[in-house]
N, CA, C, O and the ligand as a Tripos MOL2 file, in Angstrom:
@<TRIPOS>MOLECULE
protein
  293   291    74     0     0
PROTEIN
NO_CHARGES

@<TRIPOS>ATOM
      1 N         146.5930   96.2990  110.9550 N.3       1 MET1
      2 CA        146.2530   95.9120  109.5620 C.3       1 MET1
      3 C         144.7270   96.0410  109.4230 C.2       1 MET1
      4 O         143.9500   95.5520  110.2430 O.2       1 MET1
      5 N         144.3580   96.7090  108.3670 N.am      2 SER2
      6 CA        142.9260   96.9300  108.1580 C.3       2 SER2
      7 C         142.3000   95.7060  107.4990 C.2       2 SER2
      8 O         143.0010   94.8940  106.8940 O.2       2 SER2
      9 N         140.9840   95.5750  107.6150 N.am      3 LYS3
     10 CA        140.2810   94.4610  107.0530 C.3       3 LYS3
     11 C         140.1630   94.5990  105.5420 C.2       3 LYS3
     12 O         140.0860   95.7090  105.0150 O.2       3 LYS3
     13 N         140.1490   93.4980  104.8690 N.am      4 THR4
     14 CA        139.9110   93.5350  103.4120 C.3       4 THR4
     15 C         138.4110   93.6790  103.1780 C.2       4 THR4
     16 O         137.5880   93.5480  104.0840 O.2       4 THR4
     17 N         138.1180   93.9440  101.9710 N.am      5 TYR5
     18 CA        136.6830   94.1190  101.6090 C.3       5 TYR5
     19 C         135.8440   92.8530  101.9050 C.2       5 TYR5
     20 O         134.7000   92.9270  102.3550 O.2       5 TYR5
     21 N         136.4640   91.7000  101.6330 N.am      6 GLU6
     22 CA        135.7360   90.4620  101.8890 C.3       6 GLU6
     23 C         135.5050   90.2070  103.3550 C.2       6 GLU6
     24 O         134.4610   89.6780  103.7370 O.2       6 GLU6
     25 N         136.4860   90.5830  104.2070 N.am      7 GLN7
     26 CA        136.3000   90.4660  105.6570 C.3       7 GLN7
     27 C         135.1810   91.3460  106.1480 C.2       7 GLN7
     28 O         134.3810   90.9500  106.9960 O.2       7 GLN7
     29 N         135.1330   92.5720  105.5930 N.am      8 SER8
     30 CA        134.0310   93.4460  106.0530 C.3       8 SER8
     31 C         132.6970   92.9450  105.5400 C.2       8 SER8
     32 O         131.6910   93.1730  106.2110 O.2       8 SER8
     33 N         132.6150   92.2830  104.4090 N.am      9 LEU9
     34 CA        131.3940   91.7410  103.9290 C.3       9 LEU9
     35 C         130.8900   90.6370  104.8540 C.2       9 LEU9
     36 O         129.6870   90.5020  105.0770 O.2       9 LEU9
     37 N         131.8430   89.8300  105.4010 N.am     10 ASP10
     38 CA        131.4400   88.7590  106.2850 C.3      10 ASP10
     39 C         130.7860   89.2810  107.5780 C.2      10 ASP10
     40 O         129.8970   88.6360  108.1340 O.2      10 ASP10
     41 N         131.2140   90.3940  108.0230 N.am     11 VAL11
     42 CA        130.6390   91.0030  109.2300 C.3      11 VAL11
     43 C         129.2360   91.5120  108.9240 C.2      11 VAL11
     44 O         128.3420   91.3410  109.7530 O.2      11 VAL11
     45 N         129.0160   92.1090  107.8060 N.am     12 SER12
     46 CA        127.7250   92.7270  107.5290 C.3      12 SER12
     47 C         126.7460   91.7530  106.8480 C.2      12 SER12
     48 O         125.5750   92.0750  106.6470 O.2      12 SER12
     49 N         127.2430   90.5710  106.5040 N.am     13 ARG13
     50 CA        126.3820   89.5960  105.8480 C.3      13 ARG13
     51 C         125.1760   89.1730  106.7030 C.2      13 ARG13
     52 O         124.0560   89.1750  106.1920 O.2      13 ARG13
     53 N         125.3620   88.8040  108.0040 N.am     14 PRO14
     54 CA        124.1910   88.4450  108.8040 C.3      14 PRO14
     55 C         123.1610   89.5500  108.8750 C.2      14 PRO14
     56 O         121.9570   89.2930  108.8700 O.2      14 PRO14
     57 N         123.6480   90.8030  108.9430 N.am     15 ILE15
     58 CA        122.7320   91.9400  109.0250 C.3      15 ILE15
     59 C         121.9350   92.0440  107.7150 C.2      15 ILE15
     60 O         120.7260   92.2730  107.7350 O.2      15 ILE15
     61 N         122.6150   91.8770  106.5960 N.am     16 ARG16
     62 CA        121.9720   91.9230  105.3090 C.3      16 ARG16
     63 C         120.9540   90.8190  105.1800 C.2      16 ARG16
     64 O         119.8490   91.0360  104.6810 O.2      16 ARG16
     65 N         121.3320   89.5990  105.6430 N.am     17 ASP17
     66 CA        120.3890   88.4750  105.5540 C.3      17 ASP17
     67 C         119.1730   88.7040  106.4050 C.2      17 ASP17
     68 O         118.0670   88.3580  105.9890 O.2      17 ASP17
     69 N         119.3280   89.2730  107.5840 N.am     18 TRP18
     70 CA        118.2090   89.5340  108.4530 C.3      18 TRP18
     71 C         117.3100   90.6550  107.8920 C.2      18 TRP18
     72 O         116.0970   90.6600  108.1030 O.2      18 TRP18
     73 N         117.9350   91.5950  107.1800 N.am     19 LEU19
     74 CA        117.1660   92.6810  106.5520 C.3      19 LEU19
     75 C         116.3030   92.0760  105.3960 C.2      19 LEU19
     76 O         115.1500   92.4640  105.2060 O.2      19 LEU19
     77 N         116.8810   91.1430  104.6560 N.am     20 ILE20
     78 CA        116.1550   90.4880  103.5860 C.3      20 ILE20
     79 C         114.9990   89.6700  104.1590 C.2      20 ILE20
     80 O         113.8730   89.7380  103.6640 O.2      20 ILE20
     81 N         115.2840   88.9110  105.1860 N.am     21 ILE21
     82 CA        114.2280   88.0960  105.8210 C.3      21 ILE21
     83 C         113.1390   88.9920  106.4200 C.2      21 ILE21
     84 O         111.9500   88.7190  106.2570 O.2      21 ILE21
     85 N         113.5490   90.0680  107.1160 N.am     22 GLY22
     86 CA        112.6040   90.9740  107.7030 C.3      22 GLY22
     87 C         111.7810   91.6600  106.6410 C.2      22 GLY22
     88 O         110.5750   91.8280  106.8260 O.2      22 GLY22
     89 N         112.3910   92.0720  105.5100 N.am     23 GLY23
     90 CA        111.6670   92.7020  104.4730 C.3      23 GLY23
     91 C         110.6320   91.7460  103.8180 C.2      23 GLY23
     92 O         109.4980   92.1320  103.5330 O.2      23 GLY23
     93 N         111.0580   90.5240  103.6000 N.am     24 ALA24
     94 CA        110.1150   89.5250  103.0560 C.3      24 ALA24
     95 C         108.9340   89.2370  103.9830 C.2      24 ALA24
     96 O         107.7820   89.1180  103.5650 O.2      24 ALA24
     97 N         109.2960   89.1290  105.2900 N.am     25 LEU25
     98 CA        108.2450   88.9500  106.3080 C.3      25 LEU25
     99 C         107.2530   90.1460  106.3420 C.2      25 LEU25
    100 O         106.0380   89.9630  106.4200 O.2      25 LEU25
    101 N         107.8170   91.3690  106.2810 N.am     26 ALA26
    102 CA        106.9610   92.5460  106.3180 C.3      26 ALA26
    103 C         106.0600   92.6050  105.0930 C.2      26 ALA26
    104 O         104.8770   92.9290  105.2010 O.2      26 ALA26
    105 N         106.6110   92.2990  103.9470 N.am     27 LEU27
    106 CA        105.7950   92.3100  102.6970 C.3      27 LEU27
    107 C         104.7230   91.2110  102.7500 C.2      27 LEU27
    108 O         103.6000   91.4230  102.2920 O.2      27 LEU27
    109 N         105.0680   90.0190  103.3170 N.am     28 GLY28
    110 CA        104.0660   88.9830  103.4450 C.3      28 GLY28
    111 C         102.9440   89.3750  104.3960 C.2      28 GLY28
    112 O         101.7730   89.1030  104.1320 O.2      28 GLY28
    113 N         103.3100   90.0210  105.5170 N.am     29 LEU29
    114 CA        102.2710   90.4620  106.4620 C.3      29 LEU29
    115 C         101.4310   91.5470  105.8720 C.2      29 LEU29
    116 O         100.2250   91.5950  106.1130 O.2      29 LEU29
    117 N         102.0490   92.4510  105.0790 N.am     30 LEU30
    118 CA        101.2690   93.5130  104.4080 C.3      30 LEU30
    119 C         100.3010   92.8790  103.4040 C.2      30 LEU30
    120 O          99.1490   93.3020  103.3040 O.2      30 LEU30
    121 N         100.7450   91.9040  102.6890 N.am     31 ALA31
    122 CA         99.8610   91.2470  101.7240 C.3      31 ALA31
    123 C          98.7420   90.5390  102.4120 C.2      31 ALA31
    124 O          97.6010   90.5820  101.9510 O.2      31 ALA31
    125 N          99.0410   89.8800  103.5160 N.am     32 LEU32
    126 CA         97.9940   89.2060  104.3120 C.3      32 LEU32
    127 C          96.9750   90.2190  104.9120 C.2      32 LEU32
    128 O          95.7640   89.9990  104.9260 O.2      32 LEU32
    129 N          97.5290   91.2910  105.3840 N.am     33 TYR33
    130 CA         96.6360   92.3390  105.9280 C.3      33 TYR33
    131 C          95.7580   92.9230  104.8110 C.2      33 TYR33
    132 O          94.5550   93.1080  104.9950 O.2      33 TYR33
    133 N          96.3620   93.2070  103.6630 N.am     34 SER34
    134 CA         95.5650   93.7330  102.5550 C.3      34 SER34
    135 C          94.4830   92.7750  102.1150 C.2      34 SER34
    136 O          93.3500   93.1830  101.8550 O.2      34 SER34
    137 N          94.8170   91.5410  102.0320 N.am     35 MET35
    138 CA         93.7880   90.5320  101.6190 C.3      35 MET35
    139 C          92.7080   90.4240  102.6820 C.2      35 MET35
    140 O          91.5300   90.2990  102.3470 O.2      35 MET35
    141 N          93.0860   90.4710  103.9670 N.am     36 GLY36
    142 CA         92.0530   90.3790  105.0120 C.3      36 GLY36
    143 C          91.1820   91.6170  104.9980 C.2      36 GLY36
    144 O          89.9800   91.5410  105.2520 O.2      36 GLY36
    145 N          91.7730   92.7380  104.7080 N.am     37 PHE37
    146 CA         90.9790   94.0230  104.6240 C.3      37 PHE37
    147 C          90.0490   93.9850  103.4220 C.2      37 PHE37
    148 O          88.8830   94.3680  103.5140 O.2      37 PHE37
    149 N          90.5670   93.5280  102.3080 N.am     38 ASP38
    150 CA         89.7840   93.5100  101.0600 C.3      38 ASP38
    151 C          88.6350   92.5080  101.1660 C.2      38 ASP38
    152 O          87.5200   92.8010  100.7330 O.2      38 ASP38
    153 N          88.8820   91.3850  101.7090 N.am     39 GLN39
    154 CA         87.8670   90.3240  101.7680 C.3      39 GLN39
    155 C          86.9200   90.5410  102.9390 C.2      39 GLN39
    156 O          85.9400   89.8050  103.0520 O.2      39 GLN39
    157 N          87.1580   91.5080  103.8140 N.am     40 GLY40
    158 CA         86.2230   91.8290  104.8840 C.3      40 GLY40
    159 C          86.4940   91.1210  106.2030 C.2      40 GLY40
    160 O          85.7250   91.2870  107.1500 O.2      40 GLY40
    161 N          87.5620   90.3370  106.2950 N.am     41 PHE41
    162 CA         87.8170   89.6140  107.5540 C.3      41 PHE41
    163 C          88.1570   90.5480  108.7060 C.2      41 PHE41
    164 O          87.7690   90.3170  109.8520 O.2      41 PHE41
    165 N          88.8940   91.6150  108.3770 N.am     42 LEU42
    166 CA         89.3420   92.5600  109.4330 C.3      42 LEU42
    167 C          88.1740   93.3440  109.9900 C.2      42 LEU42
    168 O          88.0870   93.5400  111.2030 O.2      42 LEU42
    169 N          87.2810   93.7930  109.1390 N.am     43 LEU43
    170 CA         86.2000   94.6290  109.5050 C.3      43 LEU43
    171 C          84.9530   93.8690  109.9760 C.2      43 LEU43
    172 O          83.9940   94.4650  110.4650 O.2      43 LEU43
    173 N          84.9890   92.5630  109.8200 N.am     44 SER44
    174 CA         83.8100   91.7760  110.1850 C.3      44 SER44
    175 C          83.5540   91.8110  111.6820 C.2      44 SER44
    176 O          82.4320   91.5530  112.1150 O.2      44 SER44
    177 N          84.5510   92.1200  112.4710 N.am     45 LEU45
    178 CA         84.3410   92.2260  113.9050 C.3      45 LEU45
    179 C          83.4330   93.3660  114.2360 C.2      45 LEU45
    180 O          82.6670   93.3070  115.1980 O.2      45 LEU45
    181 N          83.5130   94.4100  113.4410 N.am     46 PHE46
    182 CA         82.7900   95.6570  113.7210 C.3      46 PHE46
    183 C          81.5090   95.8090  112.8370 C.2      46 PHE46
    184 O          80.4910   96.3330  113.2900 O.2      46 PHE46
    185 N          81.5940   95.3440  111.5900 N.am     47 GLN47
    186 CA         80.4840   95.5500  110.6630 C.3      47 GLN47
    187 C          79.6340   94.2990  110.4400 C.2      47 GLN47
    188 O          78.5800   94.3550  109.8060 O.2      47 GLN47
    189 N          80.1140   93.1590  110.9770 N.am     48 GLY48
    190 CA         79.3500   91.9690  110.8210 C.3      48 GLY48
    191 C          79.4320   91.3760  109.4140 C.2      48 GLY48
    192 O          80.4670   91.4920  108.7570 O.2      48 GLY48
    193 N          78.3640   90.7500  108.9480 N.am     49 HIS49
    194 CA         78.3870   90.0020  107.7010 C.3      49 HIS49
    195 C          78.4760   90.9530  106.4880 C.2      49 HIS49
    196 O          78.9410   90.5330  105.4280 O.2      49 HIS49
    197 N          78.0560   92.1760  106.6130 N.am     50 THR50
    198 CA         78.0840   93.0910  105.4640 C.3      50 THR50
    199 C          79.4860   93.4250  105.0140 C.2      50 THR50
    200 O          79.6890   93.7930  103.8570 O.2      50 THR50
    201 N          80.4730   93.3030  105.9150 N.am     51 SER51
    202 CA         81.8350   93.6620  105.5050 C.3      51 SER51
    203 C          82.3550   92.6480  104.4530 C.2      51 SER51
    204 O          83.2920   92.9740  103.7240 O.2      51 SER51
    205 N          81.7860   91.4530  104.3560 N.am     52 TYR52
    206 CA         82.2800   90.4930  103.3510 C.3      52 TYR52
    207 C          81.8390   90.9020  101.9660 C.2      52 TYR52
    208 O          82.3670   90.3670  100.9910 O.2      52 TYR52
    209 N          80.9080   91.8150  101.8230 N.am     53 GLN53
    210 CA         80.4080   92.2110  100.4940 C.3      53 GLN53
    211 C          80.9170   93.5570  100.0300 C.2      53 GLN53
    212 O          80.5570   93.9900   98.9360 O.2      53 GLN53
    213 N          81.7600   94.2550  100.8300 N.am     54 ILE54
    214 CA         82.2040   95.5710  100.5110 C.3      54 ILE54
    215 C          83.3470   95.5690   99.5030 C.2      54 ILE54
    216 O          83.2930   96.2870   98.5050 O.2      54 ILE54
    217 N          84.4010   94.7520   99.7610 N.am     55 ASN55
    218 CA         85.5470   94.6380   98.8540 C.3      55 ASN55
    219 C          86.1730   95.9960   98.5800 C.2      55 ASN55
    220 O          86.2190   96.4490   97.4370 O.2      55 ASN55
    221 N          86.6620   96.6520   99.6540 N.am     56 MET56
    222 CA         87.1490   98.0520   99.5300 C.3      56 MET56
    223 C          88.3220   98.1790   98.5930 C.2      56 MET56
    224 O          88.3340   99.0800   97.7540 O.2      56 MET56
    225 N          89.3110   97.3130   98.7010 N.am     57 LEU57
    226 CA         90.4960   97.4850   97.8130 C.3      57 LEU57
    227 C          90.0950   97.2400   96.3560 C.2      57 LEU57
    228 O          90.6190   97.8950   95.4550 O.2      57 LEU57
    229 N          89.1890   96.3190   96.1210 N.am     58 HIS58
    230 CA         88.7680   96.0260   94.7880 C.3      58 HIS58
    231 C          88.0600   97.2730   94.2220 C.2      58 HIS58
    232 O          88.2890   97.6540   93.0740 O.2      58 HIS58
    233 N          87.2210   97.8850   95.0170 N.am     59 GLU59
    234 CA         86.4750   99.0620   94.5150 C.3      59 GLU59
    235 C          87.4590  100.2380   94.3660 C.2      59 GLU59
    236 O          87.3140  101.0380   93.4420 O.2      59 GLU59
    237 N          88.4400  100.3530   95.2460 N.am     60 LEU60
    238 CA         89.4040  101.4610   95.1010 C.3      60 LEU60
    239 C          90.2170  101.3120   93.7980 C.2      60 LEU60
    240 O          90.4370  102.2920   93.0850 O.2      60 LEU60
    241 N          90.6560  100.0900   93.4990 N.am     61 ILE61
    242 CA         91.3950   99.8840   92.2250 C.3      61 ILE61
    243 C          90.4330  100.0610   91.0450 C.2      61 ILE61
    244 O          90.8090  100.6010   90.0050 O.2      61 ILE61
    245 N          89.2200   99.6120   91.2130 N.am     62 HIS62
    246 CA         88.2530   99.7260   90.1090 C.3      62 HIS62
    247 C          87.9320  101.2170   89.8180 C.2      62 HIS62
    248 O          87.8650  101.6270   88.6590 O.2      62 HIS62
    249 N          87.7420  101.9880   90.8530 N.am     63 ASP63
    250 CA         87.4830  103.4370   90.6520 C.3      63 ASP63
    251 C          88.6560  104.1410   90.1000 C.2      63 ASP63
    252 O          88.4910  105.0320   89.2660 O.2      63 ASP63
    253 N          89.8870  103.7810   90.5300 N.am     64 SER64
    254 CA         91.0560  104.4420   89.9420 C.3      64 SER64
    255 C          91.1950  104.0480   88.4870 C.2      64 SER64
    256 O          91.7240  104.8190   87.6870 O.2      64 SER64
    257 N          90.7370  102.8810   88.1340 N.am     65 ARG65
    258 CA         90.7220  102.4860   86.7200 C.3      65 ARG65
    259 C          89.8150  103.3830   85.9250 C.2      65 ARG65
    260 O          90.1610  103.7860   84.8140 O.2      65 ARG65
    261 N          88.6430  103.7090   86.4770 N.am     66 HIS66
    262 CA         87.6770  104.5750   85.8180 C.3      66 HIS66
    263 C          88.2240  106.0030   85.7250 C.2      66 HIS66
    264 O          88.0440  106.6810   84.7130 O.2      66 HIS66
    265 N          88.9010  106.4540   86.8040 N.am     67 ILE67
    266 CA         89.4490  107.8130   86.7980 C.3      67 ILE67
    267 C          90.5330  107.9180   85.6790 C.2      67 ILE67
    268 O          90.6850  108.9640   85.0480 O.2      67 ILE67
    269 N          91.2650  106.8260   85.4610 N.am     68 ALA68
    270 CA         92.2970  106.8280   84.4020 C.3      68 ALA68
    271 C          91.6880  106.6290   83.0360 C.2      68 ALA68
    272 O          92.4330  106.4650   82.0700 O.2      68 ALA68
    273 N          90.3580  106.6360   82.8970 N.am     69 ALA69
    274 CA         89.6010  106.5930   81.6850 C.3      69 ALA69
    275 C          89.7590  105.2290   80.9520 C.2      69 ALA69
    276 O          89.6930  105.1520   79.7250 O.2      69 ALA69
    277 N          89.9690  104.1640   81.7570 N.am     70 PHE70
    278 CA         89.9440  102.8330   81.0970 C.3      70 PHE70
    279 C          88.5110  102.2590   81.2620 C.2      70 PHE70
    280 O          88.0700  101.9970   82.3810 O.2      70 PHE70
    281 N          87.8200  102.0750   80.1710 N.am     71 PRO71
    282 CA         86.4420  101.5630   80.2650 C.3      71 PRO71
    283 C          86.5010  100.0610   80.6570 C.2      71 PRO71
    284 O          87.4040   99.3440   80.2260 O.2      71 PRO71
    285 N          85.5500   99.6060   81.4600 N.am     72 CYS72
    286 CA         85.5200   98.2230   81.7810 C.3      72 CYS72
    287 C          84.0910   97.6510   81.8360 C.2      72 CYS72
    288 O          83.9100   96.4390   81.7200 O.2      72 CYS72
    289 N          83.1000   98.4940   82.0090 N.am     73 HIS73
    290 CA         81.7280   97.9900   81.9800 C.3      73 HIS73
    291 C          80.7810   99.0440   81.5670 C.2      73 HIS73
    292 O          79.5780   98.7970   81.4880 O.2      73 HIS73
    293 ZN         84.1510   99.5730   86.0880 Zn       74 ZN74
@<TRIPOS>BOND
     1     1     2 1
     2     2     3 1
     3     3     4 2
     4     3     5 am
     5     5     6 1
     6     6     7 1
     7     7     8 2
     8     7     9 am
     9     9    10 1
    10    10    11 1
    11    11    12 2
    12    11    13 am
    13    13    14 1
    14    14    15 1
    15    15    16 2
    16    15    17 am
    17    17    18 1
    18    18    19 1
    19    19    20 2
    20    19    21 am
    21    21    22 1
    22    22    23 1
    23    23    24 2
    24    23    25 am
    25    25    26 1
    26    26    27 1
    27    27    28 2
    28    27    29 am
    29    29    30 1
    30    30    31 1
    31    31    32 2
    32    31    33 am
    33    33    34 1
    34    34    35 1
    35    35    36 2
    36    35    37 am
    37    37    38 1
    38    38    39 1
    39    39    40 2
    40    39    41 am
    41    41    42 1
    42    42    43 1
    43    43    44 2
    44    43    45 am
    45    45    46 1
    46    46    47 1
    47    47    48 2
    48    47    49 am
    49    49    50 1
    50    50    51 1
    51    51    52 2
    52    51    53 am
    53    53    54 1
    54    54    55 1
    55    55    56 2
    56    55    57 am
    57    57    58 1
    58    58    59 1
    59    59    60 2
    60    59    61 am
    61    61    62 1
    62    62    63 1
    63    63    64 2
    64    63    65 am
    65    65    66 1
    66    66    67 1
    67    67    68 2
    68    67    69 am
    69    69    70 1
    70    70    71 1
    71    71    72 2
    72    71    73 am
    73    73    74 1
    74    74    75 1
    75    75    76 2
    76    75    77 am
    77    77    78 1
    78    78    79 1
    79    79    80 2
    80    79    81 am
    81    81    82 1
    82    82    83 1
    83    83    84 2
    84    83    85 am
    85    85    86 1
    86    86    87 1
    87    87    88 2
    88    87    89 am
    89    89    90 1
    90    90    91 1
    91    91    92 2
    92    91    93 am
    93    93    94 1
    94    94    95 1
    95    95    96 2
    96    95    97 am
    97    97    98 1
    98    98    99 1
    99    99   100 2
   100    99   101 am
   101   101   102 1
   102   102   103 1
   103   103   104 2
   104   103   105 am
   105   105   106 1
   106   106   107 1
   107   107   108 2
   108   107   109 am
   109   109   110 1
   110   110   111 1
   111   111   112 2
   112   111   113 am
   113   113   114 1
   114   114   115 1
   115   115   116 2
   116   115   117 am
   117   117   118 1
   118   118   119 1
   119   119   120 2
   120   119   121 am
   121   121   122 1
   122   122   123 1
   123   123   124 2
   124   123   125 am
   125   125   126 1
   126   126   127 1
   127   127   128 2
   128   127   129 am
   129   129   130 1
   130   130   131 1
   131   131   132 2
   132   131   133 am
   133   133   134 1
   134   134   135 1
   135   135   136 2
   136   135   137 am
   137   137   138 1
   138   138   139 1
   139   139   140 2
   140   139   141 am
   141   141   142 1
   142   142   143 1
   143   143   144 2
   144   143   145 am
   145   145   146 1
   146   146   147 1
   147   147   148 2
   148   147   149 am
   149   149   150 1
   150   150   151 1
   151   151   152 2
   152   151   153 am
   153   153   154 1
   154   154   155 1
   155   155   156 2
   156   155   157 am
   157   157   158 1
   158   158   159 1
   159   159   160 2
   160   159   161 am
   161   161   162 1
   162   162   163 1
   163   163   164 2
   164   163   165 am
   165   165   166 1
   166   166   167 1
   167   167   168 2
   168   167   169 am
   169   169   170 1
   170   170   171 1
   171   171   172 2
   172   171   173 am
   173   173   174 1
   174   174   175 1
   175   175   176 2
   176   175   177 am
   177   177   178 1
   178   178   179 1
   179   179   180 2
   180   179   181 am
   181   181   182 1
   182   182   183 1
   183   183   184 2
   184   183   185 am
   185   185   186 1
   186   186   187 1
   187   187   188 2
   188   187   189 am
   189   189   190 1
   190   190   191 1
   191   191   192 2
   192   191   193 am
   193   193   194 1
   194   194   195 1
   195   195   196 2
   196   195   197 am
   197   197   198 1
   198   198   199 1
   199   199   200 2
   200   199   201 am
   201   201   202 1
   202   202   203 1
   203   203   204 2
   204   203   205 am
   205   205   206 1
   206   206   207 1
   207   207   208 2
   208   207   209 am
   209   209   210 1
   210   210   211 1
   211   211   212 2
   212   211   213 am
   213   213   214 1
   214   214   215 1
   215   215   216 2
   216   215   217 am
   217   217   218 1
   218   218   219 1
   219   219   220 2
   220   219   221 am
   221   221   222 1
   222   222   223 1
   223   223   224 2
   224   223   225 am
   225   225   226 1
   226   226   227 1
   227   227   228 2
   228   227   229 am
   229   229   230 1
   230   230   231 1
   231   231   232 2
   232   231   233 am
   233   233   234 1
   234   234   235 1
   235   235   236 2
   236   235   237 am
   237   237   238 1
   238   238   239 1
   239   239   240 2
   240   239   241 am
   241   241   242 1
   242   242   243 1
   243   243   244 2
   244   243   245 am
   245   245   246 1
   246   246   247 1
   247   247   248 2
   248   247   249 am
   249   249   250 1
   250   250   251 1
   251   251   252 2
   252   251   253 am
   253   253   254 1
   254   254   255 1
   255   255   256 2
   256   255   257 am
   257   257   258 1
   258   258   259 1
   259   259   260 2
   260   259   261 am
   261   261   262 1
   262   262   263 1
   263   263   264 2
   264   263   265 am
   265   265   266 1
   266   266   267 1
   267   267   268 2
   268   267   269 am
   269   269   270 1
   270   270   271 1
   271   271   272 2
   272   271   273 am
   273   273   274 1
   274   274   275 1
   275   275   276 2
   276   275   277 am
   277   277   278 1
   278   278   279 1
   279   279   280 2
   280   279   281 am
   281   281   282 1
   282   282   283 1
   283   283   284 2
   284   283   285 am
   285   285   286 1
   286   286   287 1
   287   287   288 2
   288   287   289 am
   289   289   290 1
   290   290   291 1
   291   291   292 2
@<TRIPOS>SUBSTRUCTURE
     1 MET1         2 RESIDUE 1 A MET
     2 SER2         6 RESIDUE 1 A SER
     3 LYS3        10 RESIDUE 1 A LYS
     4 THR4        14 RESIDUE 1 A THR
     5 TYR5        18 RESIDUE 1 A TYR
     6 GLU6        22 RESIDUE 1 A GLU
     7 GLN7        26 RESIDUE 1 A GLN
     8 SER8        30 RESIDUE 1 A SER
     9 LEU9        34 RESIDUE 1 A LEU
    10 ASP10       38 RESIDUE 1 A ASP
    11 VAL11       42 RESIDUE 1 A VAL
    12 SER12       46 RESIDUE 1 A SER
    13 ARG13       50 RESIDUE 1 A ARG
    14 PRO14       54 RESIDUE 1 A PRO
    15 ILE15       58 RESIDUE 1 A ILE
    16 ARG16       62 RESIDUE 1 A ARG
    17 ASP17       66 RESIDUE 1 A ASP
    18 TRP18       70 RESIDUE 1 A TRP
    19 LEU19       74 RESIDUE 1 A LEU
    20 ILE20       78 RESIDUE 1 A ILE
    21 ILE21       82 RESIDUE 1 A ILE
    22 GLY22       86 RESIDUE 1 A GLY
    23 GLY23       90 RESIDUE 1 A GLY
    24 ALA24       94 RESIDUE 1 A ALA
    25 LEU25       98 RESIDUE 1 A LEU
    26 ALA26      102 RESIDUE 1 A ALA
    27 LEU27      106 RESIDUE 1 A LEU
    28 GLY28      110 RESIDUE 1 A GLY
    29 LEU29      114 RESIDUE 1 A LEU
    30 LEU30      118 RESIDUE 1 A LEU
    31 ALA31      122 RESIDUE 1 A ALA
    32 LEU32      126 RESIDUE 1 A LEU
    33 TYR33      130 RESIDUE 1 A TYR
    34 SER34      134 RESIDUE 1 A SER
    35 MET35      138 RESIDUE 1 A MET
    36 GLY36      142 RESIDUE 1 A GLY
    37 PHE37      146 RESIDUE 1 A PHE
    38 ASP38      150 RESIDUE 1 A ASP
    39 GLN39      154 RESIDUE 1 A GLN
    40 GLY40      158 RESIDUE 1 A GLY
    41 PHE41      162 RESIDUE 1 A PHE
    42 LEU42      166 RESIDUE 1 A LEU
    43 LEU43      170 RESIDUE 1 A LEU
    44 SER44      174 RESIDUE 1 A SER
    45 LEU45      178 RESIDUE 1 A LEU
    46 PHE46      182 RESIDUE 1 A PHE
    47 GLN47      186 RESIDUE 1 A GLN
    48 GLY48      190 RESIDUE 1 A GLY
    49 HIS49      194 RESIDUE 1 A HIS
    50 THR50      198 RESIDUE 1 A THR
    51 SER51      202 RESIDUE 1 A SER
    52 TYR52      206 RESIDUE 1 A TYR
    53 GLN53      210 RESIDUE 1 A GLN
    54 ILE54      214 RESIDUE 1 A ILE
    55 ASN55      218 RESIDUE 1 A ASN
    56 MET56      222 RESIDUE 1 A MET
    57 LEU57      226 RESIDUE 1 A LEU
    58 HIS58      230 RESIDUE 1 A HIS
    59 GLU59      234 RESIDUE 1 A GLU
    60 LEU60      238 RESIDUE 1 A LEU
    61 ILE61      242 RESIDUE 1 A ILE
    62 HIS62      246 RESIDUE 1 A HIS
    63 ASP63      250 RESIDUE 1 A ASP
    64 SER64      254 RESIDUE 1 A SER
    65 ARG65      258 RESIDUE 1 A ARG
    66 HIS66      262 RESIDUE 1 A HIS
    67 ILE67      266 RESIDUE 1 A ILE
    68 ALA68      270 RESIDUE 1 A ALA
    69 ALA69      274 RESIDUE 1 A ALA
    70 PHE70      278 RESIDUE 1 A PHE
    71 PRO71      282 RESIDUE 1 A PRO
    72 CYS72      286 RESIDUE 1 A CYS
    73 HIS73      290 RESIDUE 1 A HIS
    74 ZN74       293 GROUP 0 **** ****
């Protein structure tokens, strides 16, 4: 006798739950990495205090805003 659709869902449910948890964890770590990169925490080991003033992601988004012809200053 073959499994019903609900029985097959029960088998794959833990895998789906772990994929959701893993995806949320990966997105959280990516956000934390991006924030550390933007605020200069990651590069401060190599560049020292000047890395706190660079704000690379901010400048990247800001420049792409200018490229898209949105005036801001
Ligand atoms: Zn600007």
